[in-house]
C-alpha positions in Angstrom: -0.1 0.0 0.0 2.4 2.8 -1.3 0.1 5.9 -0.7 -2.3 6.8 2.0 -3.8 10.3 2.6 -4.9 11.4 5.9 -7.4 14.1 6.0 -9.8 15.8 8.6 -13.6 14.8 8.3 -14.7 17.7 10.0 -13.9 21.3 10.8 -10.2 20.3 11.7 -8.7 19.5 15.2 -9.9 16.0 14.7 -6.6 14.3 15.9 -4.7 13.9 12.6 -1.2 14.2 14.2 -2.0 11.0 16.2 -2.9 8.8 13.2 -0.1 10.0 11.2 2.2 9.4 14.1 1.0 5.8 14.4 0.9 5.3 10.5 4.3 6.6 10.5 5.5 3.4 12.2 5.3 1.5 9.0 5.9 4.4 6.7 9.0 5.4 4.7 7.8 9.0 4.2 5.4 11.3 5.7 4.4 14.8 3.5 2.5 17.5 4.8 0.8 18.7 1.5 -1.2 22.1 2.5 -1.9 24.8 5.2 0.6 26.6 7.3 1.2 27.1 10.8 -2.5 28.0 11.3 -2.6 24.2 12.0 -1.3 22.3 15.0 -1.0 18.3 15.6 -0.5 17.3 19.2 1.1 13.7 20.0 1.5 12.3 23.3 4.1 9.5 23.4 5.4 7.9 26.7 3.4 10.7 28.7 5.3 13.5 26.7 3.2 16.0 24.9 4.7 17.2 21.4 3.2 19.9 19.4 3.9 20.5 15.9 2.8 22.9 13.4 4.7 22.8 10.2 6.9 19.6 10.6 5.2 16.6 9.7 4.0 14.3 12.5 6.6 11.5 11.2 9.5 13.4 12.6 9.5 11.2 15.9 10.3 8.4 13.8 14.1 8.7 13.0 14.2 6.6 9.8 11.2 8.0 8.4 11.7 10.9 5.7 9.5 14.1 6.5 8.5 16.4 3.7 7.1 19.8 3.8 5.7 19.7 0.5 5.1 22.6 -2.1 1.5 23.1 -1.2 2.3 24.3 2.4 2.9 28.1 3.1 5.9 28.6 5.6 6.7 31.0 8.1 10.5 30.5 8.4 10.5 31.9 12.0 8.0 29.4 13.4 9.7 26.7 11.3 13.2 27.3 12.9 11.9 27.7 16.4 10.2 24.3 15.9 13.3 23.0 14.7 15.3 24.4 17.8 12.4 22.9 20.2 12.8 19.4 18.6 16.6 19.5 18.9 16.4 20.4 22.5 14.1 17.6 23.0 16.8 15.5 21.4 14.9 14.7 18.3 16.8 14.1 15.2 15.6 16.4 12.5 18.1 15.5 9.7 15.3 13.6 7.9 13.4 16.7 7.4 13.2 18.0 3.7 11.5 21.1 2.7 10.1 21.9 -0.9 12.1 24.5 -2.8 8.7 25.7 -4.3 6.9 26.0 -1.0 5.7 29.7 -0.5 6.9 31.8 2.5 4.8 33.9 4.7 6.4 37.4 5.0 5.8 39.9 7.8 3.5 42.0 5.6 1.2 39.0 5.2 0.6 39.1 8.8 0.2 42.8 8.9 -2.6 42.4 6.4 -4.2 39.6 8.0 -4.5 41.6 11.1 -5.8 44.4 9.4 -8.2 42.6 7.1 -10.0 40.9 10.0 -10.1 44.1 12.1 -11.6 45.8 9.3 -14.4 43.4 8.9 -15.6 43.7 12.5 -18.5 41.7 13.4 -18.2 39.9 10.0 -14.6 38.5 11.1 -14.1 34.9 9.5 -11.9 34.2 12.7 -8.6 33.6 10.9 -5.5 33.0 13.2 -3.9 36.1 11.8 -0.8 34.4 11.0 -0.6 35.7 7.5 -1.6 32.5 5.5 -4.6 33.8 3.7 -2.6 36.7 2.3 0.3 34.3 1.5 -1.8 32.0 -0.7 -3.2 35.2 -2.1 0.3 36.6 -3.4 0.9 32.8 -4.5 -2.0 33.0 -6.9 -1.3 36.4 -7.9 2.3 35.5 -8.8 3.8 37.7 -6.2 4.9 35.0 -3.9 8.4 34.5 -2.3 9.5 30.9 -2.4 11.8 28.8 -0.3 14.3 28.6 -3.3 14.5 32.4 -3.1 16.1 32.4 0.3 19.0 31.0 -1.4 19.5 34.1 -4.0 19.9 37.7 -2.4 19.4 39.6 -5.6 16.1 37.5 -6.7 14.8 37.7 -3.0 15.2 41.7 -2.9 13.6 42.1 -6.4 10.6 39.6 -5.6 10.2 41.7 -2.1 10.0 45.0 -3.8 7.5 43.5 -6.6 5.2 41.9 -3.9 5.4 45.0 -1.8 4.2 47.7 -4.4 0.8 46.7 -5.0 0.1 46.6 -1.1 1.3 50.2 -0.3 -2.0 51.6 0.1 -3.2 48.5 2.3 -0.1 48.8 4.4 -0.2 52.5 4.8 -1.1 52.2 8.6 2.3 50.1 9.2 4.3 52.7 7.1 6.6 53.2 9.9 6.8 49.5 11.0 10.8 48.7 10.8 9.7 45.1 10.0 8.5 46.5 6.3 12.2 47.9 5.6 13.5 46.3 2.5 16.9 45.6 3.9 15.7 44.4 7.3 13.4 41.8 5.6 16.0 40.8 3.1 18.6 40.3 5.8 16.4 38.5 7.9 15.0 36.0 5.4 18.7 35.3 4.1 19.6 34.5 7.8 16.5 31.9 7.7 17.8 30.9 4.5 21.2 29.9 5.8 19.6 28.3 8.5 17.2 25.9 6.2 19.5 25.3 3.4 20.5 22.1 4.4 16.7 20.9 4.5 15.8 22.5 1.1 15.4 19.8 -1.5 13.6 18.5 -4.8 10.8 16.9 -2.6 8.9 15.8 -5.7 11.7 13.6 -6.6 12.3 12.2 -3.3 8.7 11.3 -3.1 8.6 9.6 -6.4 11.8 7.6 -5.7 10.0 6.0 -2.7 6.7 5.4 -4.4 8.5 3.8 -7.6 10.4 1.5 -5.0 7.0 0.3 -3.8 7.7 2.0 -0.2 4.8 3.5 1.8 4.2 7.2 2.0 1.8 8.9 4.3 0.5 12.2 2.9 -0.8 14.5 6.0 -3.2 17.0 5.6 -4.0 20.0 8.0 -7.3 21.5 9.0 -10.4 19.5 7.7 -12.6 19.1 4.6 -15.5 21.5 5.8 -12.6 24.2 6.1 -11.9 23.5 2.3 -11.8 26.9 0.3 -14.0 25.4 -2.2 -16.0 22.7 -0.8 -16.4 23.9 2.9 -18.4 26.6 4.8 -17.2 29.4 2.7 -16.0 32.3 3.5 -15.3 30.4 7.0 -12.8 28.3 5.4 -9.0 28.3 5.2 -7.0 29.5 2.4 -6.3 26.0 1.0 -7.8 22.7 0.0 -7.5 20.1 2.8 -9.2 17.5 1.0 -7.6 14.2 -0.3 -7.5 15.5 -3.9 -5.0 18.4 -2.9 -2.5 15.7 -1.9 -1.7 15.4 -5.6 -1.1 18.9 -6.3 0.6 19.8 -2.8 3.1 17.0 -2.9 3.4 16.7 -6.6 2.1 13.1 -7.3 -0.4 11.8 -9.4 -4.1 10.2 -8.4 -2.8 6.7 -9.1 -0.3 7.2 -6.5 -2.9 7.1 -3.9 -4.3 3.9 -2.5 -6.1 4.5 0.5 -7.9 7.6 2.2 -8.3 8.1 5.8 -10.7 10.4 7.4 -10.0 11.3 10.9 -13.0 12.4 12.9 -14.1 13.0 16.5 -17.0 11.2 18.3 -18.5 14.5 18.3 -18.2 17.8 16.7 -16.1 20.9 17.2 -15.2 24.1 15.3 -12.8 26.8 15.9 -13.8 30.7 14.7 -16.8 31.8 13.1 -19.2 30.0 10.5 -22.1 27.7 10.6 -22.3 24.8 12.8 -25.9 23.2 12.9 -25.3 20.8 15.8 -23.5 23.5 18.3 -24.3 23.0 21.8 -24.0 25.5 24.8 -24.3 25.5 28.4 -23.2 23.0 30.9 -23.1 20.1 28.6 -21.0 21.9 26.0 -18.5 23.0 28.8 -18.5 19.4 30.2 -17.6 18.1 26.6 -15.0 20.7 26.2 -13.1 20.0 29.3 -13.2 16.5 29.1 -11.8 16.7 25.6 -9.4 19.6 26.2 -10.8 21.4 23.2 -8.5 24.3 23.1 -6.6 25.1 19.9 -3.2 23.5 19.6 -1.9 26.7 17.8 -4.1 29.6 19.4 -5.3 28.2 22.5 -8.6 29.3 21.7 -11.6 27.4 23.2 -13.4 25.2 20.4 -17.1 25.3 19.8 -18.7 22.0 20.5 -21.7 20.0 19.3 -23.1 16.6 18.5 -21.7 14.5 15.9 -23.0 15.9 12.4 -23.4 12.8 10.2 -24.8 14.9 7.3 -21.7 16.7 7.0 -19.6 13.7 7.6 -21.1 11.6 4.6 -20.5 14.8 2.6 -16.9 15.0 3.6 -16.8 11.2 2.8 -18.0 11.6 -0.6 -15.8 14.6 -1.6 -12.5 12.8 -0.4 -13.4 9.1 -1.5 -12.7 8.1 2.0 -11.9 4.4 2.5 -11.7 4.4 6.1 -12.8 6.4 9.4 -10.6 6.8 12.5 -12.7 7.9 15.2 -11.2 10.0 18.0 -11.9 10.7 21.4 -14.8 8.2 21.7 -13.9 8.1 25.6 -15.0 11.7 25.9 -18.8 10.6 25.7 -18.5 8.3 28.5 -20.9 9.0 31.4 -23.6 10.7 29.1 -27.0 8.9 29.6 -28.0 9.6 26.0 -26.2 10.8 22.9 -27.7 12.5 19.8 -26.3 12.1 16.1 -27.6 14.7 13.5 -29.1 12.7 10.4 -30.8 15.5 8.5 -31.1 19.4 8.7 -34.2 21.4 9.1 -35.0 25.1 7.8 -36.6 26.9 11.1 -38.7 29.1 8.6 -42.3 28.6 8.3 -42.0 25.8 5.8 -39.7 23.9 7.7 -38.1 22.3 5.0 -35.7 19.3 5.6 -32.3 18.5 4.2 -30.8 14.9 3.9 -27.8 16.4 1.9 -25.2 18.8 3.1 -26.9 22.2 1.7 -24.9 23.9 -1.4 -26.4 27.3 -0.5 -24.6 29.1 2.7 -28.0 31.0 3.7 -29.7 27.6 4.1 -26.8 26.3 6.2 -26.4 29.3 8.3 -30.0 28.9 9.4 -30.1 25.2 9.5 -30.8 23.3 12.7 -29.9 19.7 13.2 -32.6 16.7 13.4 -31.4 14.0 15.5 -31.4 10.4 16.3 -31.0 9.4 20.1 -28.5 6.6 20.8 -27.7 5.1 24.2 -25.1 6.3 26.3 -22.6 4.4 28.4 -21.1 4.9 31.8 -17.9 2.7 31.4 -14.5 4.5 31.1 -12.7 3.2 27.8 -9.2 4.1 28.1 -8.1 0.6 29.0 -10.0 -1.0 26.1 -7.9 -2.3 23.3 -10.4 -4.6 21.3 -13.7 -3.8 20.0 -15.1 -6.4 22.2 -13.9 -4.6 25.1 -16.0 -1.5 24.4 -19.5 -1.4 26.0 -22.4 -2.5 23.4 -23.8 1.1 23.4 -20.3 2.3 22.3 -20.0 -0.4 19.6 -23.7 0.4 18.5 -22.6 4.1 18.1 -19.7 3.3 16.1 -21.8 0.9 13.9 -24.5 3.7 13.4 -22.0 5.9 12.2 -20.4 3.6 9.9 -23.4 2.5 8.3 -25.0 6.1 8.0 -21.6 7.4 6.1 -20.9 4.2 4.3 -17.4 4.3 5.4 -15.9 1.4 7.6 -14.3 2.4 11.0 -10.4 1.3 11.0 -9.3 2.9 14.4 -10.9 4.1 17.5 -9.2 6.7 19.7 -10.1 5.9 23.6 -7.4 8.4 25.2 -4.6 10.8 24.5 -1.8 8.3 24.5 -0.6 6.9 21.3 -1.0 3.4 22.6 -4.9 4.4 23.6 -6.5 3.1 20.3 -8.3 0.0 19.1 -7.7 -1.4 15.7 -10.8 -2.8 14.1 -11.1 -5.5 11.6 -11.1 -2.9 8.9 -7.9 -1.5 10.1 -6.2 -4.9 11.1 -3.7 -5.0 8.2 -2.4 -1.7 9.0 -2.1 -2.4 12.7 -0.1 -5.6 12.2 2.4 -3.6 10.0 2.8 -0.9 12.5 3.4 -3.3 15.4 5.7 -5.3 13.4 7.6 -2.2 12.5 7.6 -0.9 16.2 8.9 -4.3 17.4 11.6 -4.4 14.6 12.6 -0.6 15.9 
């Protein structure tokens, strides 16, 4: 199984880092293919928590090639800080490679991001204000600065001048900011270039070499399908494509190189920032789930909005990604709830009360939609010690079965705790589990 894509099947924050870390045990390469440091993957190993923002989750496996692909936008300060932190914790980072074609977040991108959100006022999208959107905008406008430009001072300076010129009016409030001085930017980014030079490579070639040799490559996405700029809840979306098809574009491979596509989801719903959330909860129940699940952003620390599991949206995500398996995370968070609700359709609260069994294409409908629920029995048992499906309470197994049948995708893995060993591999994921355990034993 040479190519497997890991994507978020909801609004991000589903636990993709943990799944990628587990699959990296048997992978020869892990490739991050989109997004920037507006994403964060948390991994818990041997009681130690690792927070990664740009570097692929496979970095904790010393023999795994880790690639930051051309589809990623990189803040070099964040990347160098992350490298320093990993070295401080004695993680070998020599297996990291950065695409020479990846685009760089510049100081003016962050200024534009802050100014843009402030100008929107109550209509704010809820971005992380890390310059991701403006960087992707420059990429599309062919004004972007790429990683390879860090290696040529003359080209770097010319490209910065060209990029700044059409932004002068928007940047007028920052006119006296020393971070906008041409020489300052150039020198700062050349310094980053010297630091990152050993990692810069033709990553497309490196990935193809492994695929051609029949080796396993994991393609790691950030955010989630419902935040996709084309297929998500626009405009409350990210600035890239976090769907499986983007792995081809963001890593430089073809569709035939992909064999499996795993959608990572929580056993309930969460969302960060503004935008529609038909199954959102509030009050004591929302607070309880948020605290039990530790629902605070890895990158921003923002409290996440919490809701019941939305199967209408999940089935939509399964379709646009061609999911072959589900990884259901944080099932343990639902323990102790007497009754669980899952959304199986939407209802328009207007006088006609129209119902929708499919994810609405029109944003006005989605913004006003309310979830219609099926109630399922809860369970009181703690799940952290469960390692086989048969260890789960009957109600938990029925919950998972309902999800798989409704979405039409089998469950391959179940998360029952934050630790990397606190998982259950189902029959659908047994082959991957055996390979992972064999690789772990060999190591």
